[in-house]
C-alpha positions as CSV (number, residue, x, y, z in Angstrom):
1,M,-14.3,106.0,-17.7
2,A,-15.2,109.4,-16.3
3,E,-18.2,111.1,-17.7
4,K,-17.4,114.3,-19.6
5,T,-18.8,117.5,-18.1
6,P,-20.5,119.6,-20.8
7,V,-18.9,122.9,-21.6
8,T,-21.0,125.9,-20.7
9,Y,-20.5,129.6,-21.1
10,T,-21.8,132.5,-19.2
11,L,-23.7,135.2,-21.1
12,L,-20.7,137.5,-20.6
13,Q,-18.4,134.9,-22.2
14,L,-20.7,134.5,-25.1
15,R,-21.0,138.2,-25.7
16,T,-17.3,138.9,-25.4
17,G,-16.5,135.8,-27.6
18,K,-18.5,137.5,-30.3
19,R,-16.6,140.8,-29.6
20,W,-19.9,142.6,-29.1
21,T,-20.4,145.5,-26.8
22,Q,-23.2,145.3,-24.3
23,K,-25.1,147.8,-26.4
24,E,-24.7,145.7,-29.6
25,A,-25.7,142.5,-27.9
26,A,-28.7,144.1,-26.2
27,K,-29.9,145.4,-29.5
28,K,-29.5,141.9,-31.1
29,L,-31.4,140.4,-28.2
30,G,-34.1,143.0,-28.2
31,V,-33.6,144.1,-24.6
32,S,-32.1,147.2,-22.9
33,E,-28.4,147.4,-21.9
34,S,-29.6,147.5,-18.3
35,T,-31.5,144.2,-18.7
36,L,-28.5,142.5,-20.4
37,S,-26.3,143.7,-17.6
38,K,-28.6,142.3,-15.0
39,W,-28.6,138.9,-16.8
40,E,-24.9,138.9,-17.1
41,N,-24.5,139.6,-13.4
42,A,-27.3,137.1,-12.3
43,I,-29.4,139.9,-10.8
44,R,-32.3,138.9,-13.0
45,F,-32.9,136.0,-15.4
46,P,-34.4,135.9,-18.9
47,T,-37.8,134.3,-19.5
48,I,-38.0,131.2,-21.6
49,D,-39.0,133.2,-24.6
50,Q,-35.9,135.4,-24.1
51,V,-33.8,132.2,-23.7
52,W,-34.8,131.1,-27.2
53,V,-33.7,134.5,-28.6
54,I,-30.4,134.1,-26.7
55,E,-29.8,130.6,-28.1
56,D,-30.5,131.9,-31.7
57,T,-28.4,135.1,-31.3
58,Y,-25.4,133.4,-29.7
59,E,-25.8,130.2,-31.7
60,V,-25.5,128.0,-28.6
61,P,-28.1,125.5,-27.2
62,L,-29.6,126.0,-23.8
63,S,-27.4,123.2,-22.4
64,G,-24.3,125.3,-23.4
65,I,-25.4,128.4,-21.4
66,N,-24.7,129.0,-17.8
67,F,-26.9,131.8,-16.5
68,L,-24.9,132.2,-13.3
69,P,-21.5,133.9,-13.2
70,E,-18.7,131.4,-12.8
71,N,-17.7,132.6,-9.4
72,T,-21.2,131.8,-8.0
73,V,-21.3,128.2,-9.2
74,K,-20.1,125.7,-6.5
75,P,-19.5,122.1,-7.4
76,Y,-22.0,119.6,-6.1
77,K,-20.6,117.3,-3.4
78,N,-22.5,114.1,-2.7
79,K,-22.8,113.7,1.1
80,Q,-23.0,110.1,2.4
81,V,-25.9,109.5,4.7
82,S,-25.0,107.5,7.8
């Protein structure tokens, strides 16, 4: 039986799922719009303290958050060693 891959969401997906503007989400997270934009675009990443706020604000555990935009995530391919 194949192992299930956990569902994860990007910060942008979490924000838009709540129908919050970037300004609204930034205020709830206690950061500037610029900071949130950088997180959503994987230019910068939150500290662990900020991750806890993100978890509480979006009501999603850390394991459900993908901090990289979907188009940057490449599947892992196991290469056989000869």
